[in-house]
N, C-alpha and C positions, 0 to 999 in steps of 0.2 A: 860361595864365590865360584865363578866360572874358570875355565882354562883357555889358553890360546895355543894352538899348534901353528908354529911359524915356519916359514921357509920350506913349504911343501908343494909338491906337484899334486894338486887336488883334482882327481878324475871324476868330475860330476857327470851324471847321466842326464841328458836333455834330448827328448824326442828320439830315443833309441840310438843315440850317438854318445861318444865320450869326448868331452871337451876339457882337456887338461888346462888348468889355470895355475900359475905359480903365485903363491901367496900365503895368507894366514887364515886359519879356521878359528872363529870365535865361538866358544861353547858356553852356554848358560843353562842350568837346570836340565841337563841331559839333551839339549837341542842345539843345533847349529844356528846361531843367531845372525852370523855375518860371515861372508867370504870376502877377504880383502886382497885384491890383486896387488902384487909387488913386482918391481922390476927385477928379473932374475939376476942381472949383472951386479946388483947391490946387496944380495943377501949375505948375512954374517955367518961364515963357516965356523968361526971360533966361538960363537955364543954358547955358553954352558947351559946345562939343564938343571942347575941347582935350585932355581925358582920353581916351586911345586905348581904354580899357577901358569907357568909358561914352559912350553916344550919346543925346542928347536929341532925340526925334522931334518935339518941339514941337507936339503935338496932332494930328499927321498920322495917316493911316489905313494900317494894315499888313494886307496880304492874302497869300495863297499866291502863288507866282510864276506868271507867264503861261507858257503852253505854246503853241508853234506846231506845229499838227498836220499841216501840209502846206507845207513849205518847198521851194524850189529854190535851194540855195546856188550851184549852177553858173551861175545867171542874173545874179549880182551885177555882173559887169563888162560887162553889155550896155547900161548907161546911155549914151545919146547915140549909139549905134551907127547908122551910116547903112546902110540895107538896100536892096538892089536888088530889083526884082520887086514884084509886086502883093501887097497885103494885104487884098484884097476879100472874103476868106472865111477861116474859121478854119484850114482845111486849108492855104491859102497862107501864113498867118502861121506855121504850123508849118514848112512846107517852106522858106520864104524867110528865116526868122529862126532859130527855135530848133533845127531840125535841122542847120543850118549852123554855128550857134554851138557846139553840143555837140561837133561834129566838129573844131572849131578849138581846143579846150581841151587843154592839157598839164598835167602834175602841178603845175608852178609856178603856173599860172593857177588851178587848183583850190584850191591852198593860199591864194592871195591872196583868192579869193572867200570861202573859209571865214573868214579873218581879218576881212574886211569884215562878214560876216554876224554873227560873234560880237560885234563892237563894236556894231553896230546892235541886236542882240538884247538885250544887257545894258542898253543905253540905254532899251529899251522893256520892261524887266522880264521878259524871256524868258530863262529858264535851262534850259529843256527844249525841244529842237528835234527834230522828226520830219521828216527830209529825204528827198527823192526825187531821186536824182542820175543824171546822164547825161553821159558823156564817152567815146563809143564807141572812139575811136582810142587813148585812154589809159584803159582800163578797169582793168587790173591794178594794184592798190595804190591806186586812187583813193579808195575808202572809208576806207582806213587814213589817207590824207592828211588827209581831213576829220576823222576821229576824233581824230587827234593834236592838231589845232588846238582842237577842242572840249574835249578832256581838259586841254590846257595851260592853258585859261582857266577850269577848274573848272565847266564846264557839263556837262549830260548830254544824250545824244542817242540816237535810234533811226534807224539809217541803212539805206539800201537802194540798189541799182543798178537802173536802168531796163532791164528785159529787153524786147527787141523783135526782130522779124525784119525790120524795114524796111531794115536795112543789109546783109542777106545772112547766109549761114549762119555764116561765121567770126565775125562780130561778135555774132551771136546766142549762139553757144557761149561767147564771151568774157563776155557779160553774165550768163549763167547762172553761169559760174565765179566771177565777182567776188562775186556774192551768197553762194554757198556758201563760198568761201574766207574771206570776212569773217566770216560767222556762226561758222565753225569755229575761227578763229584770233584774232579781234580783240575779241570781245564779253566784257564783264565787268560788274561792278556798276554802272558808269556809262555804258557804251556797249552798246546793244542793237541787234538786227537784225530787219528784216522782209525779205520777198522782194519786190523791186520789179518792177512790170510797167507797160509803157506801155499805151495804150488797146487794146481788143479788136481793132480793125481792123488793127493791125500785128502781131498775135500768131497764129501758126499753131497748129492743134490739137495737133501733136506737142510744141510748146513748153509749152503749157498742161498737157499730161499730165506732162511732166518736172517742172514746178514743183509740180504737185499731189502727185506721189509724194514729192518732197523735203519739202514742208511737213508732209505727213501723218506722215512718219517722224520729223521733228524738232520737231513741235508749234509751227509758226511761223504768223504771219499774213502776208497780202499787203498791199501798198500799190500801188493801181492808180488810173489815171484812168478813170473810168466815165461814159460818156454825157455828157461835158463839152459836146459839140456833137452836133447831129443827124447829122453825118457818121459818127460812131462806130456809130450804129445802122444807118444806111443801108449802109455798106460792110461791116460785120460780117454783116448779113443777105445781102448780095450774094455775099460771098466764102465764107462758112461756113454759110449757110442758117439761122443763128440770131442772135437779138439778143444784145448783149453780156452782160447780166445772166444770161441763160439759159446761156450758155457757161460762165460762172463756176460756176454751180450744177451743171451737168453734170459739171464736172471737180473738184467738191468743193473749191473754192477759197475758200469763204466760211466764216468762223468768227469768234468774238468778238474775236480779236486783230487783225482786218483793218480797214484803212481804204480806203473807196471814195471817192476824191476827186471832188468836183464833183457827180456824180449828178443832173444837171439834167433831162435828157430821159428821165425815167422815168414810168411810169403809176402810178396809185394801187395797183394790184395788184402791180406790181413792188416798190414800197416795202414793201408788206406781206410780200412774200417775203423781203426783206432782214431784216425783224424776226425771222423764224423762225430765222435763222442767227446773229443777234446782232452782225453787223458794224456798224461805224459809218461815217457819212458826214462827210467834212471839207468844210465850206462855204468858198468863196473868192469872196465877192461882188465885190470890186473887180476882180479878174482877169477874172471872167465878164463884167462890164460893159465892161471895157477891150477884150476880145476879141469883144464883141457876140455872145456865144453864148447869151444868155438868163440868167435868174436862176431859182433854185429856186421852184417853186410850193409854198409852205409849207402851204397848205391840203390838199395831197395827201399830205403826210408825216405818218404816224401819230405821235402824241405819244410812244409808247414806243420809237421808232427813235432810237438815240443819234446826236446831232449834235455835231460838233466844229468848232473854228475854225482855219482856215489862212489863209495869205497868198499861196500859189502863187508866191512869189518877188517879188511886187509891192513888198513892203515887209516890215519885221520887226515889225509891230505888230498882233498878232491882237486886242488889245483894241479897236482902231479898227474891225476887221472885225466884232466882236461888236456894237458900237454900230450899225453899218450894218445888220446882220441884224435888229436890233430895229426900226429905222426902216422897213426893207423889209416887215416883218410888218405894221406899222401902215399903211403905204402900200397893202398888199394887202387891207386891210379887217379885220384882226384887231382886236379890242377891246383896250384897255389891259390888262385882266386876262389875256386870252389871250396877248398878246405878252410880258407880264411872266412868265407861267408858263412859256412856251417858253424864255426866256432863263435862268430859274432852272434848268430842266431841263438846258440846255446846260452851264451852269456845273458842275453835279454830274456830268453825263455825262462831262465832260472829266476830272474827278478820278477817276471810276471807271475810265475807259479807261487813263489814264497809270499807274494803280496796277497794271495787269496787267504792265507792263514794269518799273516801279519801285515795288515794294510799300511802300517807305519814303517815298513822296512825302508831303510834309508837309500836315497839315490844321490846322496852327498850334495844336496842343495840347501839353501837357506830355509829354515823352519823344519828341516828333517830331524829325525832322531839322530843323535850323535853316536852312530855305530859305524866304525871304519877300522881299517888296518893300514899300518905303515910298513911298506915293503922295504927291505934292505937293498934298495935299488935306486941308484942315482943315474938318471939317463946320461949315457956317455956321448950322445949326439942330440941334435935338435928334437924336441918332443912336442907334438901337436896333435890335433884332431886327425890330421891327414896320415900320420904314421903311428898312431897309438897302438894299433893291433900288432904291428911288427915288434914294438917294444914289449907288448904284453906277452906274446907267444914265445919270443926268443930271449926275453930278459926277466920280466916280472914274474912269470910262472915258475922260473927256475931259482928265484931269489928266496932267501929266508925271510921270515916275518920278523920285523924289527920291534914293532909295538902294536898293541891291540887296545882299542877303546870301544867300550860298550855302554850305551846310555850315558855318555859323558864321563865315564870313569875308566882309568887304565886297568885292564886285566893283565897286560904284560907291557913292561916299559924297558926299552933297550935290551930285549931278550930275557928279562928277568920277570917271572910271574909275580904278581902282587897279591897279597892276601892268601897265599897258598904255601904251606910248608912242604916243599916237594920231597925232601928226604924223609920226613915223617910219614907223608902220604904213601911213599913207595915202600917203606918198611911194613906198613899195614897191608898194602897190596900184596907184597911178597908173602907175608904170613898167611893171608887168606888164599892166595894162589896155591900155596903148599897144601892147604886143606882140600882145595878143589882137586888137585892131582890125586890125593888119596881117595877122595870120593869117586873120582872117575874110575879108578881101578876097581872099586867095589861095584860100581855100575856094570863094568865089563864082566866081572865075575858072576854077578847075578844073572846077566843076559846069557852067559855060557851055560849056566845051570838050567835055564828055561829051554834052551835049544837042544 
């Protein structure tokens, strides 16, 4: 039996515009079978939600689900971690925190991290996650561990393992193998794959060549950290005689299916080169500010270069990141019109990109998959195609997520998760996080002995 979402502002996408319609969504077998327009002045505010087959949205706004285009699920259990060593540069932050953390993870910790991420994601209306994973000591099967949790909770994901040479030849081979094994054995209609790469300065030419050969043969995209910090450019030039972007170009690693995360320290000409290959840049402003690596100079980025929103593991709310991107554009001198137009482009860039991996990604039209989120936002003023973006940027992006529907089923209903025992999950997460803290200390101690 299907369900009806009544009294909602349904924000369907038509020809790269948003056309809000007040009415009802009729859902059957995981698809939107009908959108019924209703006179806004007659909707029933007092209608209850006791009928499991009918849900009164109460005048709230319904949009497509949020997508996190650059996650680090493995970072979830790092909250409150006491780190020895300096953090006076980005390289030291990597060496003293993240490269020790990823070597401390086991499969149980990866699973707990994924469960925490799923809970946080649903609460933020994220039902599509593009993750960049690292656990060098436990690489084999790590992506399957994450995929199993994502699948179990009816989310969809695009996963990859961080290939790097920084840990030596054996670990480099293992990281390559995890990417290929996962792509060949675990992908399906709900779980997809990219080929993961760490930053250029940790990747040998021979490794880039192997990745290039594989993605060319299998029509894959890469997911890489590109020029997040000036260190990437400096060390790549010193070690390999070329800047990071040029190395990717020389090894034919850029294509429209690829994500170049961060991409802060690039020139105007470099951004133009990316446009030629159709790759997208995932912006992660909170993480960049936290790590003091700088922020993207939006005035250098051509309008036709696809931009996406990620969180870099800082949190699970890419909508918050999008609002910050808008404010950073205004802060950097963009006019309201310029900043609004860039945000509109990002919104539709994200739909275009995710459809490469999930062609059935919903645009909230009849016959689409029933994937959508209900924002706890009731428009306080007239709401139409003409002023949607003003409501979106200054209201919808700041609102909480009220309910989440994926493939026609509620994952969260009136801010309560369905099918998840949160207290039980977080008890297990805490117990596992405590073990990670202990293992992290052992990793630090072992590293000190080596130095």
